[in-house]
Legacy VTK file of the C-alpha trace (Angstrom):
# vtk DataFile Version 3.0
C-alpha trace
ASCII
DATASET POLYDATA
POINTS 260 float
34.536 9.810 13.355
33.135 13.121 12.156
32.219 15.793 14.671
29.287 16.927 12.528
26.568 18.004 14.982
23.233 16.193 15.024
20.384 17.945 13.239
17.756 19.228 15.656
15.053 17.127 13.939
17.136 13.946 13.758
16.065 11.024 15.943
18.090 7.863 16.308
16.281 4.517 16.590
16.979 4.505 20.322
14.995 7.737 20.636
11.939 6.351 18.865
8.981 4.701 20.590
9.149 0.923 20.710
5.992 0.775 18.580
7.710 2.615 15.716
10.667 0.250 15.813
8.278 -2.704 15.584
6.539 -1.089 12.604
9.849 -0.314 10.886
11.115 -3.854 11.456
7.973 -5.440 10.056
8.075 -3.197 6.985
11.752 -3.968 6.354
11.184 -7.716 6.685
8.278 -7.744 4.231
10.050 -5.461 1.741
13.203 -7.568 2.033
11.264 -10.729 1.204
9.557 -8.966 -1.689
12.848 -7.701 -3.097
14.417 -11.160 -2.851
11.509 -12.860 -4.610
11.522 -10.102 -7.228
15.183 -10.770 -7.990
14.574 -14.500 -8.251
11.676 -13.866 -10.631
13.769 -11.590 -12.864
16.553 -14.164 -13.069
14.018 -16.847 -13.983
12.364 -14.715 -16.675
15.481 -13.344 -18.364
18.130 -16.039 -17.933
18.751 -18.735 -20.513
17.623 -16.753 -23.559
21.082 -17.128 -25.094
20.957 -20.877 -24.608
23.322 -20.790 -21.622
22.618 -21.099 -17.916
22.517 -17.956 -15.789
21.685 -14.326 -16.448
24.023 -12.611 -18.891
24.474 -9.505 -21.020
23.268 -11.445 -24.064
20.078 -12.445 -22.237
19.153 -8.803 -21.684
19.921 -7.837 -25.270
17.692 -10.644 -26.546
14.926 -9.717 -24.096
14.744 -6.100 -25.264
15.769 -6.349 -28.935
14.979 -9.942 -29.867
17.185 -12.611 -31.321
17.129 -11.159 -34.821
15.994 -14.557 -36.033
13.241 -16.989 -35.252
10.086 -16.057 -33.355
9.176 -14.985 -29.839
7.592 -18.398 -29.349
10.810 -20.151 -30.341
12.917 -17.858 -28.163
10.715 -18.628 -25.156
10.678 -22.384 -25.759
14.451 -22.474 -26.252
15.029 -20.227 -23.251
13.069 -19.574 -20.033
10.161 -21.886 -20.917
12.319 -24.847 -21.974
11.533 -26.785 -18.803
7.778 -26.232 -18.939
6.962 -28.963 -21.487
8.585 -32.094 -22.956
11.302 -31.578 -25.566
9.339 -33.343 -28.308
6.323 -31.097 -27.789
8.500 -27.971 -27.708
10.243 -29.022 -30.924
6.884 -29.628 -32.584
5.682 -26.137 -31.611
8.886 -24.568 -32.939
8.654 -26.525 -36.172
5.036 -25.433 -36.642
5.996 -21.787 -36.113
8.922 -22.027 -38.537
6.675 -23.497 -41.248
4.205 -20.630 -41.140
1.938 -21.468 -38.205
-1.037 -22.697 -40.277
-4.487 -22.804 -38.680
-5.405 -26.470 -39.500
-2.342 -27.790 -37.649
-3.107 -25.411 -34.797
-6.635 -26.783 -34.408
-5.614 -30.445 -34.559
-2.354 -30.491 -32.594
-1.064 -27.151 -31.357
-4.177 -26.011 -29.513
-4.485 -29.166 -27.352
-0.807 -28.853 -26.426
-1.155 -25.171 -25.554
-4.315 -25.817 -23.518
-2.605 -28.595 -21.596
0.801 -27.048 -21.016
0.464 -23.274 -21.165
-3.014 -21.893 -20.459
-2.731 -22.155 -16.691
-0.451 -19.101 -16.792
-0.931 -17.695 -20.310
-4.708 -17.242 -20.281
-4.545 -13.454 -20.489
-5.243 -12.797 -16.797
-1.630 -11.756 -16.103
-0.633 -8.624 -18.068
3.047 -9.546 -17.696
2.636 -12.822 -19.596
1.751 -13.367 -23.233
-1.842 -14.413 -23.885
-1.776 -17.710 -25.812
-5.534 -18.166 -25.937
-6.805 -18.492 -29.507
-5.098 -18.747 -32.883
-4.723 -14.997 -33.442
-2.841 -14.501 -30.176
-0.392 -17.336 -30.697
0.058 -16.359 -34.350
1.535 -13.066 -33.149
4.024 -15.038 -31.098
5.263 -16.812 -34.227
6.311 -13.568 -35.912
9.983 -12.594 -35.965
11.346 -11.985 -32.486
12.017 -8.266 -32.075
12.114 -8.310 -28.285
9.792 -6.524 -25.884
7.589 -4.063 -27.753
7.429 -0.383 -26.811
3.865 -0.579 -25.475
4.840 -3.353 -23.076
7.912 -1.406 -21.974
5.777 1.673 -21.267
3.272 -0.384 -19.272
5.964 -2.108 -17.218
7.898 1.156 -16.808
5.111 3.017 -15.050
4.506 0.047 -12.754
8.180 -0.079 -11.802
8.501 3.685 -11.416
5.633 3.817 -8.955
6.421 0.570 -7.139
10.194 0.949 -6.780
9.846 4.581 -5.704
7.539 3.570 -2.852
9.944 0.802 -1.819
13.024 3.026 -1.702
11.075 5.851 -0.064
9.923 3.600 2.778
13.350 2.021 3.260
14.946 5.461 3.014
12.673 6.885 5.720
13.625 4.025 8.046
17.318 4.422 7.183
17.168 8.171 7.835
17.174 7.365 11.577
20.487 5.511 11.282
23.633 7.158 12.636
26.072 7.059 9.711
29.275 9.055 9.268
30.480 10.569 7.028
27.134 12.110 6.178
27.856 12.218 2.459
27.873 8.399 2.452
24.438 8.326 4.067
23.093 10.806 1.532
24.616 8.793 -1.316
23.085 5.502 -0.173
19.650 7.127 0.148
19.659 8.986 -3.166
21.563 6.619 -5.426
18.876 3.914 -5.830
16.279 6.464 -6.956
18.709 7.830 -9.532
19.596 4.307 -10.683
15.910 3.458 -10.952
15.490 6.176 -13.582
18.688 5.064 -15.346
17.645 1.406 -15.300
14.240 1.995 -16.846
15.592 4.468 -19.412
18.194 1.917 -20.499
15.458 -0.548 -21.499
14.586 1.705 -24.411
18.207 2.615 -25.189
19.162 -1.054 -25.573
16.907 -1.180 -28.623
19.029 1.547 -30.189
22.462 0.395 -29.011
22.985 -3.025 -27.452
25.825 -2.096 -25.025
23.312 -0.096 -22.991
22.419 -3.517 -21.538
25.528 -3.126 -19.382
23.928 0.022 -17.974
20.786 -1.960 -17.172
22.816 -4.537 -15.276
24.915 -1.931 -13.441
21.912 0.162 -12.372
20.060 -2.921 -11.136
23.120 -4.044 -9.200
23.583 -0.651 -7.521
19.902 -0.599 -6.514
20.256 -4.028 -4.943
23.435 -3.093 -3.048
21.862 0.169 -1.813
18.741 -1.646 -0.639
20.792 -4.271 1.210
23.043 -1.632 2.804
20.128 0.409 4.146
18.317 -2.747 5.274
21.190 -4.250 7.256
22.390 -0.979 8.816
18.844 -0.135 9.893
18.158 -3.538 11.409
21.544 -3.665 13.170
21.294 -0.213 14.724
17.653 -0.746 15.666
18.161 -3.944 17.670
21.840 -4.862 18.068
24.186 -1.881 17.942
24.875 0.442 20.847
23.427 3.937 20.926
25.965 6.338 19.360
27.901 8.526 21.792
26.675 11.734 20.137
23.063 10.661 20.694
23.718 9.781 24.336
25.379 13.116 24.959
22.485 15.010 23.437
20.027 13.008 25.550
21.984 13.792 28.693
21.883 17.501 27.917
18.150 17.773 27.257
17.016 15.107 29.728
15.702 12.727 27.045
15.311 9.089 28.060
17.168 6.937 25.539
15.939 3.389 25.041
LINES 1 261
260 0 1 2 3 4 5 6 7 8 9 10 11 12 13 14 15 16 17 18 19 20 21 22 23 24 25 26 27 28 29 30 31 32 33 34 35 36 37 38 39 40 41 42 43 44 45 46 47 48 49 50 51 52 53 54 55 56 57 58 59 60 61 62 63 64 65 66 67 68 69 70 71 72 73 74 75 76 77 78 79 80 81 82 83 84 85 86 87 88 89 90 91 92 93 94 95 96 97 98 99 100 101 102 103 104 105 106 107 108 109 110 111 112 113 114 115 116 117 118 119 120 121 122 123 124 125 126 127 128 129 130 131 132 133 134 135 136 137 138 139 140 141 142 143 144 145 146 147 148 149 150 151 152 153 154 155 156 157 158 159 160 161 162 163 164 165 166 167 168 169 170 171 172 173 174 175 176 177 178 179 180 181 182 183 184 185 186 187 188 189 190 191 192 193 194 195 196 197 198 199 200 201 202 203 204 205 206 207 208 209 210 211 212 213 214 215 216 217 218 219 220 221 222 223 224 225 226 227 228 229 230 231 232 233 234 235 236 237 238 239 240 241 242 243 244 245 246 247 248 249 250 251 252 253 254 255 256 257 258 259
C-alpha cells in the first residue's frame, strides 16, 4: 500500500456526517437505476437493425449511416420496431414505401394502421422519436435510409453532453471521498469517463465518414459504464461495509477527530 500522505482537505466517508452519507447513498442509488435503464433503452433502440439479435457493430453503423438501401421506415420495421405490429401489417407498410408511398393508399389503409399501432408513441411529443402524424411526416420516413441526420445528432449531443457530465460529476464527487491507492488509479477512474464521453459523442459524426469508428463508439461507451460501476461499488462499499483505512484512523488520533 502506498505511503502517500492524505491531503489536508481530504475526508473519508467515515469522517463525514451521517446525513451526507445518506444523501450520497440516495443519489448513487437513483443514478444507478437511471444508468441501468438508460443502457437497456439503448440496447432496445439500436439492436436488431442488422436483422440479428443483440447489439452489434453493424447495428451502430446502420443507425448512424443508414442501410444504404431501403427506407428508414423499412429499417425500423425490420429492426427495433419489428415486434410492435403484426408481420402482415409491417410487410404491407414496407411494400407501400417501396412502391413510392402514394397518398391515396396512405389515406385508405396506411393511416388507420399508423393511428392504431404507432401514434401512441410517434405523435411528435417525444423529440427522440420520429413523428408519424400526417402524410408529409411519414413520407419523409420512406426516403432512402441515410441514418441519423446531422440535426438530430446535434440535438441529442447537447443533451448527452449536459446530462452525462452532471452524472459523472456527481458520482465523481461522491467517489472523491473513497480511499484508493495508488492515487493514479483513482484519478484515472474519475477522469476517464468524462474523456470517453467526448470521444463517444464525437464518434457519432465520424462513423458517417468512416464506418470503423463505430468500434470507438462501442469502446467509449463500455469504458464509461465500467468507470461508473467501479466508482459506484467502491463508494457504496467503503461508505457502509468496509473498515476505516488505517491512514484515516491515524490522522484522526493525531488531531482528536471522532471517526464514525
